[in-house]
C-alpha positions in Angstrom: -21.0 6.5 24.6 -20.7 3.8 28.0 -19.6 0.5 26.3 -22.7 -1.0 28.8 -25.2 1.0 27.3 -24.2 0.6 23.6 -23.7 -3.2 24.2 -27.3 -2.9 25.7 -28.7 -1.4 22.0 -26.8 -3.9 20.2 -24.5 -1.7 19.0 -20.6 -1.3 18.5 -18.9 1.4 20.6 -15.6 3.3 19.6 -14.5 7.0 20.3 -17.7 8.1 22.3 -20.3 6.9 19.6 -22.4 3.9 19.4 -22.9 2.0 15.9 -26.4 0.8 15.4 -28.4 -0.4 12.7 -32.0 1.0 11.6 -33.8 -2.2 13.4 -31.8 -1.5 16.7 -32.6 2.1 16.5 -36.1 1.5 16.6 -36.0 -0.6 19.4 -34.2 2.0 21.3 -37.0 4.7 20.1 -39.5 2.5 22.4 -37.3 2.9 25.4 -38.5 5.0 27.9 -36.6 7.9 29.4 -34.8 8.4 25.8 -35.2 12.1 24.5 -33.8 13.0 21.1 -32.0 16.5 20.8 -33.8 18.9 18.6 -30.4 18.6 16.5 -31.5 15.4 15.1 -30.8 16.7 11.5 -27.0 15.9 12.0 -25.8 14.1 8.8 -23.7 11.7 10.4 -24.9 11.1 14.0 -27.7 12.0 16.6 -27.6 13.5 19.9 -29.9 12.1 22.8 -30.3 12.0 26.4 -30.6 8.8 28.7 -30.8 9.3 32.2 -29.7 12.7 32.2 -26.5 11.8 29.7 -25.9 13.1 26.4 -24.9 10.3 23.7 -24.1 10.4 20.6 -25.7 7.5 18.1 -24.6 6.4 14.6 -27.3 5.0 12.6 -25.8 3.0 9.8 -28.6 3.0 6.9 -27.9 -0.4 5.4 -28.2 -4.1 6.9 -25.7 -4.9 4.3 -22.3 -3.5 3.6 -22.4 -0.4 1.4 -20.4 2.4 0.2 -22.7 5.1 2.0 -22.2 3.6 5.4 -18.6 3.1 4.8 -18.3 6.8 4.0 -20.2 8.1 6.9 -17.9 6.1 9.5 -14.6 7.4 7.8 -16.1 10.9 7.7 -17.2 11.0 11.1 -13.7 10.2 12.4 -11.7 12.0 9.9 -8.6 13.5 11.2 -9.5 12.0 14.5 -8.6 8.5 14.2 -5.4 7.1 13.7 -5.5 3.5 13.8 -7.1 2.7 10.6 -7.4 -1.1 11.2 -9.5 -0.2 14.3 -12.0 1.9 12.4 -12.3 -1.3 10.2 -12.7 -3.5 13.0 -15.9 -1.3 13.8 -17.2 -2.2 10.7 -16.2 -5.8 11.2 -18.1 -5.8 14.8 -21.1 -4.2 13.2 -24.5 -6.1 13.4 -23.9 -9.8 11.9 -22.4 -8.6 8.4 -18.4 -8.8 7.9 -18.1 -4.9 7.6 -14.1 -5.2 7.9 -13.9 -7.6 4.9 -15.9 -5.1 3.1 -13.8 -2.3 4.0 -10.8 -3.7 3.1 -11.7 -5.1 -0.1 -13.1 -1.3 -0.9 -9.9 0.1 0.3 -8.0 -2.3 -2.2 -10.1 -1.5 -5.3 -9.2 2.0 -4.7 -5.6 1.5 -4.3 -5.3 -1.2 -7.6 -7.4 1.5 -9.7 -5.0 4.5 -9.0 -1.3 2.7 -8.2 -0.1 2.5 -11.8 -1.9 6.0 -12.6 -0.3 8.4 -10.0 -0.7 11.3 -12.1 -4.3 11.1 -12.2 -4.8 10.2 -8.8 -5.9 13.0 -7.2 -7.5 13.3 -3.6 -10.9 14.8 -4.2 -11.8 15.4 -0.9 -10.0 14.8 3.2 -12.2 11.9 3.1 -10.1 10.0 0.9 -6.6 11.1 2.2 -5.8 7.7 3.7 -6.5 5.5 0.2 -4.6 8.5 -1.5 -1.8 8.2 0.8 -1.7 4.4 0.9 -1.8 4.4 -3.1 1.5 6.3 -2.9 3.3 4.4 -0.7 2.4 0.9 -1.9 3.4 2.6 -5.6 6.9 3.6 -3.7 7.6 0.0 -2.7 6.6 -1.5 -6.0 9.3 0.5 -7.5 12.1 -0.8 -5.0 11.5 -4.7 -5.3 14.2 -6.6 -6.5 14.4 -10.7 -7.1 11.7 -13.2 -7.4 10.5 -13.8 -4.0 8.8 -11.3 -1.8 8.1 -11.2 2.3 6.1 -8.7 3.7 6.3 -9.0 7.3 3.4 -7.6 9.5 0.9 -7.6 6.7 -2.3 -7.3 8.4 -4.9 -6.9 6.3 -3.1 -8.4 3.3 -3.7 -5.9 0.6 0.1 -5.1 0.2 1.0 -8.6 -1.0 -2.0 -9.0 -2.9 -1.3 -5.9 -4.7 2.2 -6.9 -5.3 1.3 -10.1 -6.9 -1.2 -8.6 -9.0 1.2 -6.4 -10.3 3.7 -8.9 -10.7 2.2 -12.4 -11.2 5.5 -14.4 -12.0 7.0 -13.4 -8.6 6.3 -15.7 -5.3 4.7 -13.2 -2.7 4.1 -14.1 0.7 2.3 -12.4 3.5 3.0 -12.7 7.5 1.8 -11.5 10.7 1.4 -12.9 14.6 -2.4 -11.9 14.3 -5.3 -13.9 12.5 -4.6 -13.7 9.0 -8.2 -15.1 7.8 -9.4 -11.9 6.3 -6.1 -11.6 4.4 -6.7 -14.9 3.0 -10.6 -14.3 2.2 -9.4 -11.0 0.6 -6.8 -13.0 -1.9 -9.6 -15.8 -2.7 -12.1 -13.0 -3.7 -9.8 -11.6 -5.9 -8.6 -14.5 -7.4 -4.7 -13.9 -6.5 -2.4 -16.6 -5.6 -0.6 -15.3 -2.1 0.8 -17.1 0.7 -0.1 -16.1 4.3 1.8 -17.4 7.1 2.5 -16.8 10.5 5.4 -15.1 11.8 7.0 -13.5 14.7 9.8 -11.3 14.3 11.2 -11.2 17.5 11.8 -15.1 17.3 13.5 -15.9 14.0 15.9 -18.9 13.7 19.2 -19.1 11.8 17.7 -21.9 9.2 14.7 -19.4 8.2 13.6 -19.4 4.7 15.0 -16.4 2.9 13.2 -14.1 0.5 14.9 -11.6 -2.1 13.1 -8.4 -0.5 11.7 -8.3 2.7 9.0 -5.4 3.2 8.7 -4.0 6.9 6.0 -1.5 6.4 4.6 1.1 9.1 5.5 -1.6 11.5 8.7 -0.7 13.3 7.3 2.5 15.4 5.0 -0.1 16.8 8.2 -1.5 19.1 10.3 0.3 21.5 13.6 1.7 20.6 15.4 -1.0 22.5 14.1 -3.7 20.1 15.5 -1.8 16.8 18.6 -3.6 16.4 17.1 -7.0 17.3 14.3 -6.2 14.5 16.5 -5.3 12.0 19.0 -8.1 12.4 16.1 -10.6 12.2 14.5 -8.9 9.0 17.9 -9.5 7.6 17.8 -13.1 8.3 15.0 -13.4 6.3 16.3 -11.7 3.2 19.1 -12.7 0.3 19.2 -9.3 -1.1 16.9 -6.5 0.0 15.0 -4.9 3.4 12.6 -2.3 3.0 11.5 -0.2 6.0 9.0 2.5 5.6 7.4 4.6 8.3 5.1 7.6 8.7 6.9 10.9 9.5 6.1 11.9 12.9 7.8 14.6 14.9 6.4 13.0 18.1 4.2 10.0 19.0 0.8 10.8 18.1 -0.8 7.4 18.5 -1.2 5.4 21.5 0.1 2.5 19.7 3.1 3.7 18.7 6.2 3.4 20.7 8.7 5.9 18.7 8.5 8.7 15.9 10.8 8.7 13.1 11.5 11.5 10.7 14.2 11.1 7.8 17.4 12.3 9.5 16.3 9.6 12.7 15.6 6.8 10.4 18.9 7.2 8.4 20.9 7.4 11.5 19.4 4.2 12.7 20.5 2.2 9.8 23.8 4.0 10.0 24.2 2.8 13.8 24.5 -0.6 12.5 25.4 -0.6 8.9 28.0 1.3 6.7 26.5 3.9 5.1 27.0 3.1 1.4 24.6 0.4 1.7 21.7 2.6 3.1 19.6 4.7 1.0 16.7 7.0 2.6 13.7 8.7 0.4 10.9 11.0 1.5 7.8 10.7 -0.5 7.4 13.9 -2.9 3.6 14.0 -2.1 3.4 16.7 0.6 0.0 15.5 1.9 1.6 12.1 2.3 4.6 12.1 4.9 6.3 8.9 4.7 9.9 7.8 4.8 11.6 4.8 3.3 14.9 2.9 4.4 16.3 0.7 1.9 19.4 -1.8 3.1 21.0 -3.8 0.3 22.2 -6.9 2.2 24.8 -8.0 -0.7 28.5 -7.6 0.8 27.0 -5.8 4.0 29.4 -5.2 6.8 28.0 -4.8 10.2 29.6 -1.9 12.4 
């Protein structure tokens, strides 16, 4: 749907759909020249014509956040959305309710419930694929932490550092990003978890910056061009005393418009080997077939750069 038309309806436009609530929908029905198709029984959206053009309208049923509406949005874009943050922003922009906060809270609840019970964690349907794989990813990170201080670079929603702190309350845990961290701070406060959040630009790291025992760079490196790899890894190593953990999705080719490069296990290992001796490196691939991500661990103690 055209952005201008969706805005006229008071909704949020994304990927050819317009999201509105029931009150807005009543106003639309009163407009002239709107002809709803006979296929109005779609479970997820309504097709209609306006000025001889076809549109798809998603009517979220509740004026307050609900699992039902959250499920509708995720099912609607299953296997079509690669930027799950954008999906969250739809919920945030919808109406006057902070749906994005609701979205990341529900995601946090699912991960925290299953992260220590992976044997019982089963994908009930494709709908849960993102939540399911995120649980495996975060569990892998938890198993590789060392030391007493942890920094998550590019933390975004803040879910990862909050989960780390909940599982290891004695650790000092910090999340960082160049974007607003207000939603991450709210999530930590709502769950009564003491995590600090700071502004940090990984491209501008000074020599005297504070160091952490473990630094995490989760699903971020692929958002930079390959020409930036060496600078980014060197800057990440300036931040750590002991260990750097980099994890990425396995992609044969770039499939997301926001990604600048794609990695498989061999390519990620060769990237590490290009700058650092092999004996200080370790790569692993998730054992869960449905969740393809890879992890590179660089141990900094006595590291020798090439």
